[in-house]
VOKELUM-504337 format. One record per residue (C-alpha): x, y, z; chain; residue number from 1. Coordinates in Angstrom, 1 decimal. Example, Ala and Ser with C-alpha at 12.3 -4.5 7.8 and 13.67 -1.06 7.14 Angstrom:
2
PT      x      y      z chain   n
PT   12.3   -4.5    7.8     A   1
PT   13.7   -1.1    7.1     A   2
% end
This chain:
74
PT      x      y      z chain   n
PT -207.5   90.4   -8.1     A   1
PT -205.6   89.9   -5.0     A   2
PT -203.7   92.2   -3.1     A   3
PT -200.5   91.2   -4.0     A   4
PT -201.4   91.5   -7.4     A   5
PT -202.9   95.1   -6.7     A   6
PT -199.0   95.7   -5.5     A   7
PT -197.0   94.3   -8.2     A   8
PT -199.3   96.4  -10.6     A   9
PT -198.5   99.3   -8.3     A  10
PT -195.6   98.6   -8.0     A  11
PT -194.8   98.5  -12.1     A  12
PT -196.5  101.6  -12.8     A  13
PT -194.4  103.3  -10.2     A  14
PT -197.2  104.5   -8.5     A  15
PT -198.3  104.9   -4.3     A  16
PT -201.2  104.6   -2.3     A  17
PT -201.9  108.5   -2.9     A  18
PT -201.5  108.3   -6.5     A  19
PT -204.4  105.0   -6.8     A  20
PT -206.4  107.6   -4.5     A  21
PT -206.4  110.4   -7.0     A  22
PT -206.5  107.6  -10.1     A  23
PT -209.5  105.7   -8.7     A  24
PT -211.1  109.2   -6.7     A  25
PT -209.7  112.2   -8.6     A  26
PT -208.6  113.0   -4.7     A  27
PT -206.9  112.0   -2.2     A  28
PT -208.9  112.2    1.4     A  29
PT -207.8  110.5    4.5     A  30
PT -211.5  108.5    3.6     A  31
PT -210.1  107.6    0.3     A  32
PT -206.7  106.5    1.9     A  33
PT -208.2  104.1    4.2     A  34
PT -210.2  102.3    1.1     A  35
PT -207.2  101.8   -0.9     A  36
PT -205.7  100.9    2.7     A  37
PT -208.0   98.0    3.0     A  38
PT -207.7   96.8   -0.1     A  39
PT -204.1   96.3   -0.1     A  40
PT -204.3   94.6    3.5     A  41
PT -207.2   92.4    2.2     A  42
PT -209.6   94.1    4.5     A  43
PT -212.3   94.6    2.0     A  44
PT -212.5   93.3   -1.5     A  45
PT -211.1   95.2   -4.2     A  46
PT -213.5   96.2   -7.0     A  47
PT -213.6   94.6  -10.5     A  48
PT -212.9   97.8  -12.2     A  49
PT -209.8   99.0  -10.2     A  50
PT -207.4   96.6  -12.8     A  51
PT -209.2   98.0  -15.4     A  52
PT -208.9  101.7  -14.2     A  53
PT -204.9  101.1  -13.8     A  54
PT -205.1   99.1  -17.6     A  55
PT -205.8  102.7  -18.7     A  56
PT -203.8  104.7  -16.5     A  57
PT -200.8  102.8  -17.9     A  58
PT -202.1  102.9  -21.6     A  59
PT -202.2  107.0  -20.7     A  60
PT -198.3  107.6  -19.5     A  61
PT -195.9  109.3  -22.3     A  62
PT -193.2  106.5  -21.7     A  63
PT -196.4  104.2  -22.8     A  64
PT -197.0  106.2  -25.5     A  65
PT -193.5  106.9  -27.0     A  66
PT -192.7  103.2  -26.9     A  67
PT -196.3  102.6  -28.1     A  68
PT -195.3  105.0  -31.2     A  69
PT -191.7  104.2  -31.9     A  70
PT -193.4   99.8  -32.3     A  71
PT -195.7  101.5  -35.1     A  72
PT -193.0  103.4  -36.9     A  73
PT -190.9  100.1  -37.4     A  74
% end
């Protein structure tokens, strides 16, 4: 995953860098924010697991769950 792809995915999920830190690390320390910032700037490669973690996050969101339920009821 490239930094611009991560930014687009974050925008589609409507999450901030702090939110991404919470999702990935279950906390938001300065060090966690720096890690996320290095991913977004391209200074460090984005780990392979980040995309899957965000996929799980998206699937857990109420708006997705409601949409999925509506589609299954049709």
